[in-house]
C-alpha positions as CSV (number, residue, x, y, z in Angstrom):
1,X,152.3,205.3,157.4
2,X,153.8,201.8,157.4
3,X,155.9,199.8,154.6
4,X,153.1,197.9,154.0
5,X,150.1,200.8,153.9
6,X,152.7,202.1,151.5
7,X,152.8,198.9,149.4
8,X,149.1,198.5,149.7
9,X,147.9,202.2,148.2
10,X,151.1,201.7,145.4
11,X,149.0,199.0,144.5
12,X,145.6,200.3,144.3
13,X,146.8,203.3,142.4
14,X,148.8,201.0,139.9
15,X,145.5,199.2,139.5
16,X,143.6,202.6,138.5
17,X,146.1,203.7,136.3
18,X,145.7,200.2,134.6
19,X,142.4,200.9,134.6
20,X,142.5,204.2,133.4
21,X,145.0,203.3,130.4
22,X,142.7,200.1,129.5
23,X,139.8,202.5,129.2
24,X,141.8,204.9,127.0
25,X,143.1,202.3,124.6
26,X,139.7,201.0,124.1
27,X,138.2,204.2,123.9
28,X,140.6,204.6,121.0
29,X,140.1,201.3,119.3
30,X,136.4,202.0,119.1
31,X,137.5,205.3,117.8
32,X,139.8,204.0,114.7
33,X,138.1,203.8,111.5
34,X,138.3,201.4,108.7
35,X,139.7,203.1,105.8
36,X,138.0,203.5,102.3
37,X,139.4,204.4,99.2
38,X,136.6,203.6,97.0
39,X,133.2,202.9,97.4
40,X,131.4,200.9,94.8
41,X,127.9,201.5,94.4
42,X,125.9,199.1,91.9
43,X,122.2,199.2,92.1
44,X,120.8,195.9,92.0
45,X,121.9,192.1,91.6
46,X,119.5,189.8,90.0
47,X,120.2,186.9,92.3
48,X,122.8,185.9,94.2
49,X,126.0,188.0,94.6
50,X,128.3,185.1,93.3
51,X,127.9,182.1,91.1
52,X,125.0,182.7,89.0
53,X,123.8,185.1,85.8
54,X,125.2,188.6,87.0
55,X,123.5,191.6,87.4
56,X,125.4,195.0,88.2
57,X,127.4,194.1,91.4
58,X,128.1,191.0,90.8
59,X,131.4,191.3,88.6
60,X,132.4,193.6,91.4
61,X,132.3,192.0,94.3
62,X,134.1,188.9,92.6
63,X,136.9,190.7,91.9
64,X,137.4,193.2,94.9
65,X,135.2,192.3,98.3
66,X,134.5,188.2,98.1
67,X,135.6,186.8,101.2
68,X,135.8,190.1,102.7
69,X,134.1,191.6,106.1
70,X,130.3,192.0,106.0
71,X,129.0,195.1,108.1
72,X,125.2,195.6,108.1
73,X,124.1,199.5,108.1
74,X,122.0,201.0,110.4
75,X,119.2,203.4,109.1
76,X,119.2,202.1,105.7
77,X,115.8,201.2,104.1
78,X,115.9,197.5,104.3
79,X,118.9,195.2,105.6
80,X,121.8,196.7,103.6
81,X,125.0,195.0,103.7
82,X,128.5,196.7,103.5
83,X,131.0,194.1,101.7
84,X,134.4,195.6,102.5
85,X,137.8,194.0,101.5
86,X,141.5,195.7,101.2
87,X,140.3,199.1,101.3
88,X,137.4,198.8,98.6
89,X,133.4,198.8,100.0
90,X,130.9,197.4,97.7
91,X,126.7,198.1,98.6
92,X,123.8,197.1,96.7
93,X,122.4,200.4,97.0
94,X,118.9,199.9,95.7
95,X,116.7,200.9,92.6
96,X,115.1,204.4,92.8
97,X,116.2,207.6,93.7
98,X,114.6,207.4,97.3
99,X,116.4,204.0,98.3
100,X,119.5,204.8,96.7
101,X,119.9,208.3,98.3
102,X,118.9,207.0,101.8
103,X,121.5,203.8,101.9
104,X,123.8,205.8,100.5
105,X,123.4,208.4,103.0
106,X,123.4,206.0,105.9
107,X,126.5,204.5,104.6
108,X,128.8,207.4,104.3
109,X,127.4,208.8,107.7
110,X,128.3,205.2,109.5
111,X,131.0,206.0,112.1
112,X,132.9,202.5,111.7
113,X,134.3,203.7,108.2
114,X,136.7,206.7,107.1
115,X,135.6,207.7,103.6
116,X,137.7,211.1,103.9
117,X,139.8,210.1,100.6
118,X,137.4,207.8,99.1
119,X,135.9,207.6,95.9
120,X,132.6,206.6,94.9
121,X,131.8,205.0,91.6
122,X,128.0,204.9,90.9
123,X,127.8,201.9,88.4
124,X,125.4,199.7,86.7
125,X,122.8,199.7,83.3
126,X,121.7,202.0,81.6
127,X,119.1,203.0,78.8
128,X,120.6,205.2,75.7
129,X,119.6,208.2,73.9
130,X,118.4,207.7,70.6
131,X,120.7,209.3,68.0
132,X,123.5,209.4,70.5
133,X,124.3,206.0,71.8
134,X,124.1,202.5,70.7
135,X,123.4,199.4,73.0
136,X,126.7,198.0,74.4
137,X,128.2,201.4,75.0
138,X,130.2,202.7,78.3
139,X,129.4,206.4,79.1
140,X,131.8,208.4,81.8
141,X,129.0,210.7,83.0
142,X,129.7,214.4,83.7
143,X,126.2,215.7,84.7
144,X,123.3,214.2,86.0
145,X,119.6,215.1,85.8
146,X,116.4,214.8,88.0
147,X,114.1,214.0,85.7
148,X,111.2,214.5,87.9
149,X,111.7,218.2,89.0
150,X,109.9,220.7,87.2
151,X,106.2,220.4,85.7
152,X,105.2,217.6,83.4
153,X,101.5,216.8,81.2
154,X,100.3,214.3,79.9
155,X,101.1,214.9,75.6
156,X,97.2,214.1,75.2
157,X,96.7,217.9,77.4
158,X,99.4,219.9,75.2
159,X,97.6,222.2,72.4
160,X,101.2,222.1,70.9
161,X,101.9,218.5,70.5
162,X,105.5,219.0,69.2
163,X,106.4,220.8,72.4
164,X,107.9,218.2,75.1
165,X,106.1,217.4,78.2
166,X,108.2,218.8,80.6
167,X,108.3,222.4,81.9
168,X,111.0,223.9,83.9
169,X,110.7,225.3,87.2
170,X,113.6,227.4,88.8
171,X,112.8,226.7,92.1
172,X,114.3,223.1,91.9
173,X,117.6,224.0,90.3
174,X,119.6,223.4,93.4
175,X,119.0,219.8,93.2
176,X,117.5,219.2,89.7
177,X,121.1,218.9,88.3
178,X,124.3,217.6,89.7
179,X,127.3,218.7,87.5
180,X,130.3,216.5,88.3
181,X,133.8,217.7,88.6
182,X,135.0,217.9,85.1
183,X,138.3,217.5,86.0
184,X,138.2,214.4,87.6
185,X,135.5,213.4,84.7
186,X,138.2,214.2,82.1
187,X,140.9,211.9,83.9
188,X,138.4,209.0,84.3
189,X,137.4,209.5,80.8
190,X,141.4,209.8,79.6
191,X,142.0,206.3,81.6
192,X,139.1,204.4,79.6
193,X,138.4,205.9,76.4
194,X,140.5,203.5,74.2
195,X,138.6,200.5,76.0
196,X,136.7,198.6,73.5
197,X,133.7,197.5,74.5
198,X,131.9,194.5,73.1
199,X,128.5,193.6,71.5
200,X,126.6,190.9,70.3
201,X,125.5,190.2,66.4
202,X,121.9,190.3,67.3
203,X,122.4,193.1,69.3
204,X,123.6,195.0,66.3
205,X,121.0,193.7,64.2
206,X,118.4,194.9,66.5
207,X,119.7,198.1,65.8
208,X,119.7,198.1,62.2
209,X,116.3,196.9,61.7
210,X,114.9,199.3,64.5
211,X,116.7,202.3,62.9
212,X,116.9,201.4,59.2
213,X,119.7,203.9,57.2
214,X,120.5,205.9,60.4
215,X,124.4,206.2,60.3
216,X,124.5,206.5,64.2
217,X,122.7,203.3,64.8
218,X,125.1,201.0,63.0
219,X,128.5,201.1,64.8
220,X,130.7,199.7,67.4
221,X,130.2,199.9,70.9
222,X,132.1,202.7,72.5
223,X,133.3,204.6,75.4
224,X,131.3,208.1,75.2
225,X,130.9,211.3,77.7
226,X,127.6,212.3,78.0
227,X,124.6,213.6,80.5
228,X,122.2,211.0,81.9
229,X,118.7,211.6,82.9
230,X,117.4,209.8,86.8
231,X,114.0,209.1,86.6
232,X,111.6,207.6,89.6
233,X,110.0,205.4,86.6
234,X,111.7,203.3,83.8
235,X,110.3,205.3,81.0
236,X,110.8,205.1,77.6
237,X,109.4,206.9,73.9
238,X,109.6,209.6,71.7
239,X,108.1,212.3,74.2
240,X,110.6,211.6,77.1
241,X,113.3,211.0,75.0
242,X,112.5,215.0,73.8
243,X,111.8,216.0,77.3
244,X,115.7,214.1,78.6
245,X,117.1,216.4,75.3
246,X,115.7,219.7,76.3
247,X,116.6,219.1,80.2
248,X,120.3,218.8,79.2
249,X,120.3,221.8,76.7
250,X,118.5,223.8,79.5
251,X,120.7,223.1,82.5
252,X,123.9,224.1,80.5
253,X,125.1,220.6,80.8
254,X,129.0,219.8,79.7
255,X,128.3,217.0,77.4
256,X,124.8,216.0,75.5
257,X,122.1,213.5,77.1
258,X,123.3,210.2,76.5
259,X,121.8,207.9,79.3
260,X,118.9,207.4,81.6
261,X,118.7,205.9,85.0
262,X,116.7,205.7,88.1
263,X,119.5,207.1,90.8
264,X,122.8,209.1,89.7
265,X,121.4,212.4,90.6
266,X,120.2,211.2,94.3
267,X,123.2,209.7,95.0
268,X,125.1,212.8,93.4
269,X,123.0,215.2,95.5
270,X,123.7,213.0,99.1
271,X,127.6,212.9,98.1
272,X,127.5,216.9,97.3
273,X,126.0,217.4,101.0
274,X,129.1,215.3,102.4
275,X,131.6,217.5,100.6
276,X,132.9,214.7,98.1
277,X,131.3,215.7,94.9
278,X,135.1,216.3,93.5
279,X,135.4,212.6,94.1
280,X,132.4,211.4,92.6
281,X,132.4,209.5,89.3
282,X,129.6,207.5,87.2
283,X,130.2,204.7,84.8
284,X,127.3,203.2,82.8
285,X,126.9,200.2,80.4
286,X,123.9,200.7,78.1
287,X,121.7,197.5,77.8
288,X,118.7,199.1,75.9
289,X,117.4,202.1,74.1
290,X,115.0,205.2,75.4
291,X,112.5,204.5,72.6
292,X,110.3,201.6,72.1
293,X,112.0,199.5,68.8
294,X,110.9,197.0,66.2
295,X,107.1,197.9,66.8
296,X,107.2,196.9,70.6
297,X,104.6,198.5,72.2
298,X,104.3,199.7,75.9
299,X,101.5,197.0,76.4
300,X,104.0,194.4,74.8
301,X,106.7,195.5,77.3
302,X,105.3,195.8,80.5
303,X,101.6,194.4,79.9
304,X,100.3,191.9,82.9
305,X,101.2,189.0,79.9
306,X,104.7,190.5,79.8
307,X,107.5,188.6,81.3
308,X,110.4,190.1,79.5
309,X,113.6,190.3,81.6
310,X,116.8,192.0,80.9
311,X,118.2,188.5,82.1
312,X,117.2,186.4,79.0
313,X,118.8,186.2,75.0
314,X,115.7,187.0,73.8
315,X,114.3,190.3,75.3
316,X,112.3,192.3,73.1
317,X,113.9,195.3,75.4
318,X,117.3,194.1,75.3
319,X,118.2,191.5,72.5
320,X,120.9,189.4,74.2
321,X,123.2,192.4,75.1
322,X,122.6,192.6,79.1
323,X,125.6,190.1,80.3
324,X,128.0,191.6,77.5
325,X,126.9,195.0,79.0
326,X,127.8,194.2,82.6
327,X,130.9,193.0,81.3
328,X,131.5,196.3,79.3
329,X,131.0,198.3,82.5
330,X,133.0,195.8,84.8
331,X,135.9,196.1,82.7
332,X,136.0,200.1,82.3
333,X,135.1,200.3,85.8
334,X,138.2,197.9,87.0
335,X,140.8,200.3,85.2
336,X,139.3,203.0,87.0
337,X,139.4,201.3,90.7
338,X,142.8,199.9,89.7
339,X,143.8,203.6,89.0
340,X,142.4,204.9,92.8
341,X,143.8,201.9,94.5
342,X,147.1,202.7,93.3
343,X,146.7,206.2,93.5
344,X,147.0,207.2,89.9
345,X,144.0,208.7,89.1
């Protein structure tokens, strides 16, 4: 073989090796995942992600992911965006158990991200249990219950009108309650228990007028541990309150029924499926009560003529507490997120 042919052969080999190395490098780059330390899951935003009246997401967005990268999540229910910056990810997961569960699953299954060490913070507003909480409270949730699993009857059908309208069915027990990691919730509570939530004078006045003479209703808001009850609808009233109390007792939850919302048990079941339940945190802020107040009826609140909104200062349901409660929830959540980012949780 001539020297020229040998040189051509070596050149060809070199080109092949270069292409192979480029392919390996390209595959390595494709396989590199974006590490996430904390995934924040509010459920709705009232308007824009920044610059207007804040819903559940805006304060977290401004603090942690504003100006970061945006990723469209495939297989989500709608055009879901994951905002990512410096190890923090945030997504408006959607209201209700179906939306929040499907979108949480789509995020955690997205191979672009590494959630192997991530904590998941489910956060937002909640209704609080009569006799346990006041509007403005912040709750560290230790168990989440599915309100809709079991059997329900209209109270007009019951022969014993003192009986709650919910009846247990043990066929659903594997998914009807998610008990969070108690060591983790204990550490979270220890971090935030001394935080002092704010309230408004109008909110305090409405609490006192709605529950006259009740000592529990006339106090400053505080941080409490409790059980949350997740329903597919936005319920309110004495019968459903009785159901929620009974559920927390029946399932042997570590803390009493404290709050009600529409997502946390569903997100919890998804998290459990990914083996991440020991890193699941729920922090909620109370913006209304689980019973009607000041003589307001369901027709008044939800009828065709009603335009009541949480984002007003004269809401029949929430007084003027919503914005303050979102500040409370964010400030408590920030303590926990910063601890995660500093590896001190």
